PDBQT receptor file of N, H, CA, C and O in Angstrom, charges set to zero:
ATOM      1  N   MET A   1    -153.524 -85.176 -36.998  1.00  0.00    +0.000 N 
ATOM      2  CA  MET A   1    -154.577 -83.687 -37.862  1.00  0.00    +0.000 C 
ATOM      3  C   MET A   1    -153.604 -82.522 -37.126  1.00  0.00    +0.000 C 
ATOM      4  O   MET A   1    -153.171 -81.575 -37.782  1.00  0.00    +0.000 OA
ATOM      5  N   ALA A   2    -153.316 -82.690 -35.741  1.00  0.00    +0.000 N 
ATOM      6  H   ALA A   2    -153.667 -83.460 -35.208  1.00  0.00    +0.000 HD
ATOM      7  CA  ALA A   2    -152.441 -81.526 -35.219  1.00  0.00    +0.000 C 
ATOM      8  C   ALA A   2    -151.354 -81.191 -35.784  1.00  0.00    +0.000 C 
ATOM      9  O   ALA A   2    -151.214 -80.081 -36.297  1.00  0.00    +0.000 OA
ATOM     10  N   GLU A   3    -150.218 -82.306 -35.768  1.00  0.00    +0.000 N 
ATOM     11  H   GLU A   3    -150.332 -83.208 -35.351  1.00  0.00    +0.000 HD
ATOM     12  CA  GLU A   3    -149.091 -81.788 -36.651  1.00  0.00    +0.000 C 
ATOM     13  C   GLU A   3    -148.861 -81.533 -38.166  1.00  0.00    +0.000 C 
ATOM     14  O   GLU A   3    -147.954 -80.949 -38.759  1.00  0.00    +0.000 OA
ATOM     15  N   PHE A   4    -150.282 -82.331 -38.709  1.00  0.00    +0.000 N 
ATOM     16  H   PHE A   4    -151.019 -82.805 -38.227  1.00  0.00    +0.000 HD
ATOM     17  CA  PHE A   4    -150.403 -81.377 -40.087  1.00  0.00    +0.000 C 
ATOM     18  C   PHE A   4    -151.032 -79.807 -40.133  1.00  0.00    +0.000 C 
ATOM     19  O   PHE A   4    -151.008 -79.118 -41.152  1.00  0.00    +0.000 OA
ATOM     20  N   CYS A   5    -151.402 -79.523 -39.291  1.00  0.00    +0.000 N 
ATOM     21  H   CYS A   5    -151.421 -80.082 -38.462  1.00  0.00    +0.000 HD
ATOM     22  CA  CYS A   5    -151.927 -78.100 -38.807  1.00  0.00    +0.000 C 
ATOM     23  C   CYS A   5    -150.247 -77.171 -38.332  1.00  0.00    +0.000 C 
ATOM     24  O   CYS A   5    -149.868 -76.074 -38.740  1.00  0.00    +0.000 OA
ATOM     25  N   THR A   6    -149.649 -77.991 -37.497  1.00  0.00    +0.000 N 
ATOM     26  H   THR A   6    -149.957 -78.882 -37.166  1.00  0.00    +0.000 HD
ATOM     27  CA  THR A   6    -148.766 -77.152 -36.833  1.00  0.00    +0.000 C 
ATOM     28  C   THR A   6    -147.439 -77.085 -37.815  1.00  0.00    +0.000 C 
ATOM     29  O   THR A   6    -146.520 -76.287 -37.630  1.00  0.00    +0.000 OA
ATOM     30  N   ALA A   7    -147.497 -78.276 -39.138  1.00  0.00    +0.000 N 
ATOM     31  H   ALA A   7    -148.244 -78.925 -39.288  1.00  0.00    +0.000 HD
ATOM     32  CA  ALA A   7    -146.402 -77.975 -40.188  1.00  0.00    +0.000 C 
ATOM     33  C   ALA A   7    -146.805 -76.776 -41.222  1.00  0.00    +0.000 C 
ATOM     34  O   ALA A   7    -145.984 -75.969 -41.659  1.00  0.00    +0.000 OA
ATOM     35  N   CYS A   8    -147.932 -76.782 -41.485  1.00  0.00    +0.000 N 
ATOM     36  H   CYS A   8    -148.599 -77.438 -41.130  1.00  0.00    +0.000 HD
ATOM     37  CA  CYS A   8    -148.734 -75.623 -42.214  1.00  0.00    +0.000 C 
ATOM     38  C   CYS A   8    -147.918 -74.490 -42.065  1.00  0.00    +0.000 C 
ATOM     39  O   CYS A   8    -147.554 -74.039 -40.979  1.00  0.00    +0.000 OA
ATOM     40  N   PRO A   9    -147.562 -73.920 -43.451  1.00  0.00    +0.000 N 
ATOM     41  CA  PRO A   9    -147.289 -72.320 -43.439  1.00  0.00    +0.000 C 
ATOM     42  C   PRO A   9    -148.211 -71.048 -43.218  1.00  0.00    +0.000 C 
ATOM     43  O   PRO A   9    -148.205 -69.944 -43.764  1.00  0.00    +0.000 OA
ATOM     44  N   CYS A  10    -149.018 -71.602 -42.208  1.00  0.00    +0.000 N 
ATOM     45  H   CYS A  10    -149.023 -72.498 -41.765  1.00  0.00    +0.000 HD
ATOM     46  CA  CYS A  10    -150.039 -70.596 -41.695  1.00  0.00    +0.000 C 
ATOM     47  C   CYS A  10    -150.222 -70.043 -40.663  1.00  0.00    +0.000 C 
ATOM     48  O   CYS A  10    -149.991 -70.689 -39.641  1.00  0.00    +0.000 OA
ATOM     49  N   ASP A  11    -150.683 -68.700 -40.551  1.00  0.00    +0.000 N 
ATOM     50  H   ASP A  11    -150.871 -68.175 -41.381  1.00  0.00    +0.000 HD
ATOM     51  CA  ASP A  11    -150.492 -67.949 -39.158  1.00  0.00    +0.000 C 
ATOM     52  C   ASP A  11    -151.216 -68.872 -38.062  1.00  0.00    +0.000 C 
ATOM     53  O   ASP A  11    -150.626 -69.160 -37.021  1.00  0.00    +0.000 OA
ATOM     54  N   ASP A  12    -152.325 -69.259 -38.292  1.00  0.00    +0.000 N 
ATOM     55  H   ASP A  12    -152.805 -69.026 -39.137  1.00  0.00    +0.000 HD
ATOM     56  CA  ASP A  12    -152.826 -70.079 -37.047  1.00  0.00    +0.000 C 
ATOM     57  C   ASP A  12    -152.839 -71.645 -37.225  1.00  0.00    +0.000 C 
ATOM     58  O   ASP A  12    -153.339 -72.098 -38.255  1.00  0.00    +0.000 OA
ATOM     59  N   ASP A  13    -152.380 -72.387 -36.395  1.00  0.00    +0.000 N 
ATOM     60  H   ASP A  13    -151.974 -72.019 -35.559  1.00  0.00    +0.000 HD
ATOM     61  CA  ASP A  13    -152.103 -73.759 -36.306  1.00  0.00    +0.000 C 
ATOM     62  C   ASP A  13    -153.093 -74.491 -36.278  1.00  0.00    +0.000 C 
ATOM     63  O   ASP A  13    -152.846 -75.558 -35.716  1.00  0.00    +0.000 OA
ATOM     64  N   THR A  14    -154.354 -74.367 -36.723  1.00  0.00    +0.000 N 
ATOM     65  H   THR A  14    -154.555 -73.501 -37.179  1.00  0.00    +0.000 HD
ATOM     66  CA  THR A  14    -155.607 -75.260 -36.932  1.00  0.00    +0.000 C 
ATOM     67  C   THR A  14    -156.233 -75.278 -38.247  1.00  0.00    +0.000 C 
ATOM     68  O   THR A  14    -156.178 -74.470 -39.174  1.00  0.00    +0.000 OA
ATOM     69  N   ILE A  15    -156.850 -76.404 -38.111  1.00  0.00    +0.000 N 
ATOM     70  H   ILE A  15    -156.895 -77.061 -37.358  1.00  0.00    +0.000 HD
ATOM     71  CA  ILE A  15    -157.505 -76.325 -39.663  1.00  0.00    +0.000 C 
ATOM     72  C   ILE A  15    -158.319 -75.411 -40.444  1.00  0.00    +0.000 C 
ATOM     73  O   ILE A  15    -158.620 -75.389 -41.638  1.00  0.00    +0.000 OA
ATOM     74  N   GLY A  16    -158.639 -74.548 -39.306  1.00  0.00    +0.000 N 
ATOM     75  H   GLY A  16    -158.394 -74.566 -38.337  1.00  0.00    +0.000 HD
ATOM     76  CA  GLY A  16    -159.121 -72.818 -40.018  1.00  0.00    +0.000 C 
ATOM     77  C   GLY A  16    -157.900 -72.190 -40.673  1.00  0.00    +0.000 C 
ATOM     78  O   GLY A  16    -158.015 -71.806 -41.836  1.00  0.00    +0.000 OA
ATOM     79  N   GLY A  17    -156.727 -72.047 -40.028  1.00  0.00    +0.000 N 
ATOM     80  H   GLY A  17    -156.634 -72.359 -39.083  1.00  0.00    +0.000 HD
ATOM     81  CA  GLY A  17    -155.695 -71.762 -40.601  1.00  0.00    +0.000 C 
ATOM     82  C   GLY A  17    -154.967 -72.257 -41.872  1.00  0.00    +0.000 C 
ATOM     83  O   GLY A  17    -154.124 -71.568 -42.446  1.00  0.00    +0.000 OA
ATOM     84  N   VAL A  18    -155.304 -73.374 -42.240  1.00  0.00    +0.000 N 
ATOM     85  H   VAL A  18    -155.989 -73.934 -41.773  1.00  0.00    +0.000 HD
ATOM     86  CA  VAL A  18    -154.866 -74.154 -43.102  1.00  0.00    +0.000 C 
ATOM     87  C   VAL A  18    -156.249 -73.446 -44.372  1.00  0.00    +0.000 C 
ATOM     88  O   VAL A  18    -156.039 -72.814 -45.407  1.00  0.00    +0.000 OA
ATOM     89  N   GLN A  19    -157.148 -73.727 -43.969  1.00  0.00    +0.000 N 
ATOM     90  H   GLN A  19    -157.319 -74.241 -43.128  1.00  0.00    +0.000 HD
ATOM     91  CA  GLN A  19    -158.179 -73.268 -44.812  1.00  0.00    +0.000 C 
ATOM     92  C   GLN A  19    -158.058 -71.695 -45.376  1.00  0.00    +0.000 C 
ATOM     93  O   GLN A  19    -158.285 -71.441 -46.559  1.00  0.00    +0.000 OA
ATOM     94  N   ARG A  20    -157.735 -70.821 -44.552  1.00  0.00    +0.000 N 
ATOM     95  H   ARG A  20    -157.552 -71.027 -43.591  1.00  0.00    +0.000 HD
ATOM     96  CA  ARG A  20    -157.694 -69.611 -45.192  1.00  0.00    +0.000 C 
ATOM     97  C   ARG A  20    -156.385 -69.350 -45.948  1.00  0.00    +0.000 C 
ATOM     98  O   ARG A  20    -156.169 -68.376 -46.668  1.00  0.00    +0.000 OA
ATOM     99  N   LEU A  21    -155.564 -70.332 -45.688  1.00  0.00    +0.000 N 
ATOM    100  H   LEU A  21    -155.740 -71.124 -45.103  1.00  0.00    +0.000 HD
ATOM    101  CA  LEU A  21    -154.197 -70.202 -47.340  1.00  0.00    +0.000 C 
ATOM    102  C   LEU A  21    -155.006 -69.975 -48.572  1.00  0.00    +0.000 C 
ATOM    103  O   LEU A  21    -156.222 -70.004 -48.762  1.00  0.00    +0.000 OA
ATOM    104  N   SER A  22    -153.971 -69.736 -49.372  1.00  0.00    +0.000 N 
ATOM    105  H   SER A  22    -152.983 -69.712 -49.217  1.00  0.00    +0.000 HD
ATOM    106  CA  SER A  22    -154.878 -69.389 -50.777  1.00  0.00    +0.000 C 
ATOM    107  C   SER A  22    -154.419 -70.720 -51.292  1.00  0.00    +0.000 C 
ATOM    108  O   SER A  22    -153.486 -71.415 -50.889  1.00  0.00    +0.000 OA
ATOM    109  N   THR A  23    -155.458 -70.975 -52.483  1.00  0.00    +0.000 N 
ATOM    110  H   THR A  23    -156.216 -70.411 -52.810  1.00  0.00    +0.000 HD
ATOM    111  CA  THR A  23    -155.926 -72.546 -52.746  1.00  0.00    +0.000 C 
ATOM    112  C   THR A  23    -154.257 -72.811 -53.194  1.00  0.00    +0.000 C 
ATOM    113  O   THR A  23    -153.720 -73.775 -52.648  1.00  0.00    +0.000 OA
ATOM    114  N   ASP A  24    -153.565 -72.133 -54.000  1.00  0.00    +0.000 N 
ATOM    115  H   ASP A  24    -154.001 -71.350 -54.445  1.00  0.00    +0.000 HD
ATOM    116  CA  ASP A  24    -152.241 -72.743 -54.445  1.00  0.00    +0.000 C 
ATOM    117  C   ASP A  24    -151.224 -73.229 -53.299  1.00  0.00    +0.000 C 
ATOM    118  O   ASP A  24    -150.550 -74.258 -53.340  1.00  0.00    +0.000 OA
ATOM    119  N   LYS A  25    -151.257 -72.165 -52.150  1.00  0.00    +0.000 N 
ATOM    120  H   LYS A  25    -151.805 -71.329 -52.117  1.00  0.00    +0.000 HD
ATOM    121  CA  LYS A  25    -150.243 -72.809 -51.277  1.00  0.00    +0.000 C 
ATOM    122  C   LYS A  25    -150.847 -73.687 -50.303  1.00  0.00    +0.000 C 
ATOM    123  O   LYS A  25    -150.127 -74.284 -49.503  1.00  0.00    +0.000 OA
ATOM    124  N   ARG A  26    -152.207 -73.833 -50.293  1.00  0.00    +0.000 N 
ATOM    125  H   ARG A  26    -152.793 -73.348 -50.942  1.00  0.00    +0.000 HD
ATOM    126  CA  ARG A  26    -152.408 -75.012 -49.470  1.00  0.00    +0.000 C 
ATOM    127  C   ARG A  26    -152.476 -76.376 -50.402  1.00  0.00    +0.000 C 
ATOM    128  O   ARG A  26    -152.439 -77.441 -49.785  1.00  0.00    +0.000 OA
ATOM    129  N   ASP A  27    -152.546 -76.409 -51.415  1.00  0.00    +0.000 N 
ATOM    130  H   ASP A  27    -152.576 -75.545 -51.917  1.00  0.00    +0.000 HD
ATOM    131  CA  ASP A  27    -152.278 -77.146 -52.571  1.00  0.00    +0.000 C 
ATOM    132  C   ASP A  27    -150.894 -77.671 -52.600  1.00  0.00    +0.000 C 
ATOM    133  O   ASP A  27    -150.613 -78.870 -52.584  1.00  0.00    +0.000 OA
ATOM    134  N   ALA A  28    -150.047 -76.690 -52.643  1.00  0.00    +0.000 N 
ATOM    135  H   ALA A  28    -150.275 -75.717 -52.656  1.00  0.00    +0.000 HD
ATOM    136  CA  ALA A  28    -148.741 -77.034 -52.446  1.00  0.00    +0.000 C 
ATOM    137  C   ALA A  28    -148.033 -77.717 -51.189  1.00  0.00    +0.000 C 
ATOM    138  O   ALA A  28    -147.055 -78.462 -51.147  1.00  0.00    +0.000 OA
ATOM    139  N   PHE A  29    -148.686 -77.316 -50.386  1.00  0.00    +0.000 N 
ATOM    140  H   PHE A  29    -149.481 -76.710 -50.420  1.00  0.00    +0.000 HD
ATOM    141  CA  PHE A  29    -148.529 -77.851 -48.895  1.00  0.00    +0.000 C 
ATOM    142  C   PHE A  29    -148.805 -78.967 -48.771  1.00  0.00    +0.000 C 
ATOM    143  O   PHE A  29    -148.124 -79.618 -47.978  1.00  0.00    +0.000 OA
ATOM    144  N   VAL A  30    -149.859 -79.606 -49.467  1.00  0.00    +0.000 N 
ATOM    145  H   VAL A  30    -150.413 -79.077 -50.111  1.00  0.00    +0.000 HD
ATOM    146  CA  VAL A  30    -150.472 -80.990 -49.304  1.00  0.00    +0.000 C 
ATOM    147  C   VAL A  30    -149.750 -81.841 -50.000  1.00  0.00    +0.000 C 
ATOM    148  O   VAL A  30    -149.587 -82.968 -49.533  1.00  0.00    +0.000 OA
ATOM    149  N   ALA A  31    -149.124 -81.466 -51.348  1.00  0.00    +0.000 N 
ATOM    150  H   ALA A  31    -149.256 -80.550 -51.728  1.00  0.00    +0.000 HD
ATOM    151  CA  ALA A  31    -148.698 -82.125 -52.312  1.00  0.00    +0.000 C 
ATOM    152  C   ALA A  31    -147.222 -82.218 -51.626  1.00  0.00    +0.000 C 
ATOM    153  O   ALA A  31    -146.639 -83.294 -51.760  1.00  0.00    +0.000 OA
ATOM    154  N   ARG A  32    -146.619 -81.252 -50.954  1.00  0.00    +0.000 N 
ATOM    155  H   ARG A  32    -147.093 -80.378 -50.845  1.00  0.00    +0.000 HD
ATOM    156  CA  ARG A  32    -145.758 -81.559 -50.289  1.00  0.00    +0.000 C 
ATOM    157  C   ARG A  32    -145.159 -82.605 -49.130  1.00  0.00    +0.000 C 
ATOM    158  O   ARG A  32    -144.074 -83.146 -48.912  1.00  0.00    +0.000 OA
ATOM    159  N   THR A  33    -146.506 -82.583 -48.503  1.00  0.00    +0.000 N 
ATOM    160  H   THR A  33    -147.387 -82.144 -48.680  1.00  0.00    +0.000 HD
ATOM    161  CA  THR A  33    -146.539 -83.397 -47.063  1.00  0.00    +0.000 C 
ATOM    162  C   THR A  33    -147.104 -84.610 -46.845  1.00  0.00    +0.000 C 
ATOM    163  O   THR A  33    -146.902 -85.276 -45.829  1.00  0.00    +0.000 OA
ATOM    164  N   THR A  34    -148.026 -85.032 -48.034  1.00  0.00    +0.000 N 
ATOM    165  H   THR A  34    -148.190 -84.491 -48.859  1.00  0.00    +0.000 HD
ATOM    166  CA  THR A  34    -148.850 -86.295 -47.967  1.00  0.00    +0.000 C 
ATOM    167  C   THR A  34    -149.006 -86.590 -49.289  1.00  0.00    +0.000 C 
ATOM    168  O   THR A  34    -148.515 -85.878 -50.164  1.00  0.00    +0.000 OA
ATOM    169  N   ASP A  35    -149.749 -87.735 -49.556  1.00  0.00    +0.000 N 
ATOM    170  H   ASP A  35    -150.148 -88.313 -48.845  1.00  0.00    +0.000 HD
ATOM    171  CA  ASP A  35    -149.637 -88.590 -50.770  1.00  0.00    +0.000 C 
ATOM    172  C   ASP A  35    -150.918 -87.930 -51.564  1.00  0.00    +0.000 C 
ATOM    173  O   ASP A  35    -151.594 -88.626 -52.321  1.00  0.00    +0.000 OA
ATOM    174  N   PHE A  36    -151.164 -86.736 -51.371  1.00  0.00    +0.000 N 
ATOM    175  H   PHE A  36    -150.615 -86.171 -50.755  1.00  0.00    +0.000 HD
ATOM    176  CA  PHE A  36    -151.957 -86.274 -52.428  1.00  0.00    +0.000 C 
ATOM    177  C   PHE A  36    -151.792 -85.252 -53.357  1.00  0.00    +0.000 C 
ATOM    178  O   PHE A  36    -150.653 -84.847 -53.128  1.00  0.00    +0.000 OA
ATOM    179  N   GLU A  37    -152.193 -84.683 -54.151  1.00  0.00    +0.000 N 
ATOM    180  H   GLU A  37    -153.119 -85.012 -54.337  1.00  0.00    +0.000 HD
ATOM    181  CA  GLU A  37    -151.663 -83.863 -55.140  1.00  0.00    +0.000 C 
ATOM    182  C   GLU A  37    -152.251 -82.461 -54.465  1.00  0.00    +0.000 C 
ATOM    183  O   GLU A  37    -151.522 -81.476 -54.351  1.00  0.00    +0.000 OA
ATOM    184  N   ALA A  38    -153.949 -82.463 -53.928  1.00  0.00    +0.000 N 
ATOM    185  H   ALA A  38    -154.541 -83.264 -54.020  1.00  0.00    +0.000 HD
ATOM    186  CA  ALA A  38    -154.869 -81.193 -53.589  1.00  0.00    +0.000 C 
ATOM    187  C   ALA A  38    -155.396 -81.367 -52.399  1.00  0.00    +0.000 C 
ATOM    188  O   ALA A  38    -155.782 -82.483 -52.052  1.00  0.00    +0.000 OA
ATOM    189  N   TRP A  39    -155.500 -80.180 -51.516  1.00  0.00    +0.000 N 
ATOM    190  H   TRP A  39    -155.187 -79.273 -51.797  1.00  0.00    +0.000 HD
ATOM    191  CA  TRP A  39    -156.508 -79.963 -50.640  1.00  0.00    +0.000 C 
ATOM    192  C   TRP A  39    -157.728 -80.843 -50.949  1.00  0.00    +0.000 C 
ATOM    193  O   TRP A  39    -157.933 -81.718 -50.108  1.00  0.00    +0.000 OA
ATOM    194  N   THR A  40    -158.640 -80.784 -52.060  1.00  0.00    +0.000 N 
ATOM    195  H   THR A  40    -158.473 -80.073 -52.743  1.00  0.00    +0.000 HD
ATOM    196  CA  THR A  40    -160.112 -80.841 -52.229  1.00  0.00    +0.000 C 
ATOM    197  C   THR A  40    -159.512 -82.891 -52.602  1.00  0.00    +0.000 C 
ATOM    198  O   THR A  40    -160.276 -83.762 -52.185  1.00  0.00    +0.000 OA
ATOM    199  N   GLU A  41    -158.593 -83.196 -53.127  1.00  0.00    +0.000 N 
ATOM    200  H   GLU A  41    -157.973 -82.489 -53.466  1.00  0.00    +0.000 HD
ATOM    201  CA  GLU A  41    -158.659 -84.550 -53.019  1.00  0.00    +0.000 C 
ATOM    202  C   GLU A  41    -158.446 -85.400 -51.883  1.00  0.00    +0.000 C 
ATOM    203  O   GLU A  41    -158.914 -86.526 -51.715  1.00  0.00    +0.000 OA
ATOM    204  N   MET A  42    -157.517 -84.598 -50.945  1.00  0.00    +0.000 N 
ATOM    205  H   MET A  42    -157.137 -83.683 -51.082  1.00  0.00    +0.000 HD
ATOM    206  CA  MET A  42    -157.606 -85.331 -49.573  1.00  0.00    +0.000 C 
ATOM    207  C   MET A  42    -158.753 -85.007 -48.678  1.00  0.00    +0.000 C 
ATOM    208  O   MET A  42    -158.976 -85.683 -47.673  1.00  0.00    +0.000 OA
ATOM    209  N   LYS A  43    -159.502 -83.964 -49.029  1.00  0.00    +0.000 N 
ATOM    210  H   LYS A  43    -159.321 -83.414 -49.845  1.00  0.00    +0.000 HD
ATOM    211  CA  LYS A  43    -160.939 -83.692 -48.425  1.00  0.00    +0.000 C 
ATOM    212  C   LYS A  43    -161.647 -85.048 -48.893  1.00  0.00    +0.000 C 
ATOM    213  O   LYS A  43    -161.982 -85.732 -47.926  1.00  0.00    +0.000 OA
ATOM    214  N   GLN A  44    -161.850 -85.412 -49.708  1.00  0.00    +0.000 N 
ATOM    215  H   GLN A  44    -161.578 -84.856 -50.493  1.00  0.00    +0.000 HD
ATOM    216  CA  GLN A  44    -162.728 -86.155 -50.391  1.00  0.00    +0.000 C 
ATOM    217  C   GLN A  44    -162.569 -87.652 -50.100  1.00  0.00    +0.000 C 
ATOM    218  O   GLN A  44    -163.435 -88.522 -50.000  1.00  0.00    +0.000 OA
ATOM    219  N   THR A  45    -161.132 -87.732 -49.981  1.00  0.00    +0.000 N 
ATOM    220  H   THR A  45    -160.428 -87.026 -50.063  1.00  0.00    +0.000 HD
ATOM    221  CA  THR A  45    -160.824 -89.104 -49.567  1.00  0.00    +0.000 C 
ATOM    222  C   THR A  45    -160.917 -89.519 -48.052  1.00  0.00    +0.000 C 
ATOM    223  O   THR A  45    -161.196 -90.653 -47.661  1.00  0.00    +0.000 OA
ATOM    224  N   ALA A  46    -160.632 -88.395 -47.234  1.00  0.00    +0.000 N 
ATOM    225  H   ALA A  46    -160.406 -87.474 -47.551  1.00  0.00    +0.000 HD
ATOM    226  CA  ALA A  46    -161.132 -88.544 -45.959  1.00  0.00    +0.000 C 
ATOM    227  C   ALA A  46    -162.812 -88.773 -45.977  1.00  0.00    +0.000 C 
ATOM    228  O   ALA A  46    -163.389 -89.690 -45.393  1.00  0.00    +0.000 OA
ATOM    229  N   ALA A  47    -163.265 -88.026 -46.553  1.00  0.00    +0.000 N 
ATOM    230  H   ALA A  47    -162.796 -87.281 -47.027  1.00  0.00    +0.000 HD
ATOM    231  CA  ALA A  47    -164.864 -88.244 -46.486  1.00  0.00    +0.000 C 
ATOM    232  C   ALA A  47    -165.349 -89.287 -46.793  1.00  0.00    +0.000 C 
ATOM    233  O   ALA A  47    -166.410 -89.742 -46.366  1.00  0.00    +0.000 OA
ATOM    234  N   THR A  48    -164.330 -89.970 -47.876  1.00  0.00    +0.000 N 
ATOM    235  H   THR A  48    -163.468 -89.600 -48.222  1.00  0.00    +0.000 HD
ATOM    236  CA  THR A  48    -164.940 -91.517 -48.153  1.00  0.00    +0.000 C 
ATOM    237  C   THR A  48    -164.804 -92.220 -47.706  1.00  0.00    +0.000 C 
ATOM    238  O   THR A  48    -165.462 -93.241 -47.906  1.00  0.00    +0.000 OA
ATOM    239  N   GLU A  49    -163.759 -92.127 -46.713  1.00  0.00    +0.000 N 
ATOM    240  H   GLU A  49    -163.224 -91.298 -46.551  1.00  0.00    +0.000 HD
ATOM    241  CA  GLU A  49    -163.248 -92.939 -45.784  1.00  0.00    +0.000 C 
ATOM    242  C   GLU A  49    -164.020 -93.346 -44.574  1.00  0.00    +0.000 C 
ATOM    243  O   GLU A  49    -164.276 -94.489 -44.195  1.00  0.00    +0.000 OA
ATOM    244  N   ASP A  50    -164.369 -92.113 -43.996  1.00  0.00    +0.000 N 
ATOM    245  H   ASP A  50    -164.161 -91.185 -44.303  1.00  0.00    +0.000 HD
ATOM    246  CA  ASP A  50    -165.428 -91.825 -43.135  1.00  0.00    +0.000 C 
ATOM    247  C   ASP A  50    -166.764 -92.405 -43.042  1.00  0.00    +0.000 C 
ATOM    248  O   ASP A  50    -167.256 -93.015 -42.092  1.00  0.00    +0.000 OA
ATOM    249  N   LEU A  51    -167.395 -92.051 -44.444  1.00  0.00    +0.000 N 
ATOM    250  H   LEU A  51    -166.996 -91.555 -45.215  1.00  0.00    +0.000 HD
ATOM    251  CA  LEU A  51    -168.190 -92.962 -44.659  1.00  0.00    +0.000 C 
ATOM    252  C   LEU A  51    -168.482 -94.120 -45.182  1.00  0.00    +0.000 C 
ATOM    253  O   LEU A  51    -169.634 -94.553 -45.150  1.00  0.00    +0.000 OA
ATOM    254  N   VAL A  52    -167.551 -94.731 -45.694  1.00  0.00    +0.000 N 
ATOM    255  H   VAL A  52    -166.615 -94.380 -45.719  1.00  0.00    +0.000 HD
ATOM    256  CA  VAL A  52    -167.133 -96.438 -45.258  1.00  0.00    +0.000 C 
ATOM    257  C   VAL A  52    -167.236 -96.622 -43.792  1.00  0.00    +0.000 C 
ATOM    258  O   VAL A  52    -168.267 -97.126 -43.346  1.00  0.00    +0.000 OA
ATOM    259  N   THR A  53    -166.388 -96.309 -43.085  1.00  0.00    +0.000 N 
ATOM    260  H   THR A  53    -165.551 -95.900 -43.447  1.00  0.00    +0.000 HD
ATOM    261  CA  THR A  53    -166.108 -97.025 -41.622  1.00  0.00    +0.000 C 
ATOM    262  C   THR A  53    -167.887 -96.358 -40.934  1.00  0.00    +0.000 C 
ATOM    263  O   THR A  53    -168.370 -97.100 -40.079  1.00  0.00    +0.000 OA
ATOM    264  N   LEU A  54    -168.595 -95.298 -41.234  1.00  0.00    +0.000 N 
ATOM    265  H   LEU A  54    -168.203 -94.695 -41.929  1.00  0.00    +0.000 HD
ATOM    266  CA  LEU A  54    -169.889 -95.314 -40.506  1.00  0.00    +0.000 C 
ATOM    267  C   LEU A  54    -170.576 -96.551 -41.008  1.00  0.00    +0.000 C 
ATOM    268  O   LEU A  54    -171.238 -97.130 -40.146  1.00  0.00    +0.000 OA
ATOM    269  N   GLN A  55    -170.568 -97.294 -42.664  1.00  0.00    +0.000 N 
ATOM    270  H   GLN A  55    -170.030 -96.824 -43.364  1.00  0.00    +0.000 HD
ATOM    271  CA  GLN A  55    -171.718 -97.983 -42.980  1.00  0.00    +0.000 C 
ATOM    272  C   GLN A  55    -171.024 -99.188 -42.318  1.00  0.00    +0.000 C 
ATOM    273  O   GLN A  55    -171.862-100.029 -41.993  1.00  0.00    +0.000 OA
ATOM    274  N   ASN A  56    -169.662 -99.569 -41.990  1.00  0.00    +0.000 N 
ATOM    275  H   ASN A  56    -168.981 -98.885 -42.254  1.00  0.00    +0.000 HD
ATOM    276  CA  ASN A  56    -169.194-100.880 -41.397  1.00  0.00    +0.000 C 
ATOM    277  C   ASN A  56    -169.307-101.060 -39.680  1.00  0.00    +0.000 C 
ATOM    278  O   ASN A  56    -168.644-101.785 -38.938  1.00  0.00    +0.000 OA
ATOM    279  N   VAL A  57    -170.353-100.157 -39.381  1.00  0.00    +0.000 N 
ATOM    280  H   VAL A  57    -170.892 -99.568 -39.983  1.00  0.00    +0.000 HD
ATOM    281  CA  VAL A  57    -170.079 -99.871 -37.496  1.00  0.00    +0.000 C 
ATOM    282  C   VAL A  57    -171.459-101.032 -37.280  1.00  0.00    +0.000 C 
ATOM    283  O   VAL A  57    -171.846-101.327 -36.149  1.00  0.00    +0.000 OA
TER     284      VAL A  57
């Protein structure tokens, strides 16, 4: 996650900095640097994976 935040074109290299980007800039960054098309898609996938992991513990 730290590498993702550092690579992001935001002022603050934190998840908060990423979240403060405009929706268009954030989605463009996610699409350019991940397998996802948008921030929301990436967050939903991560949440689902965390839920599945927790259920299997």
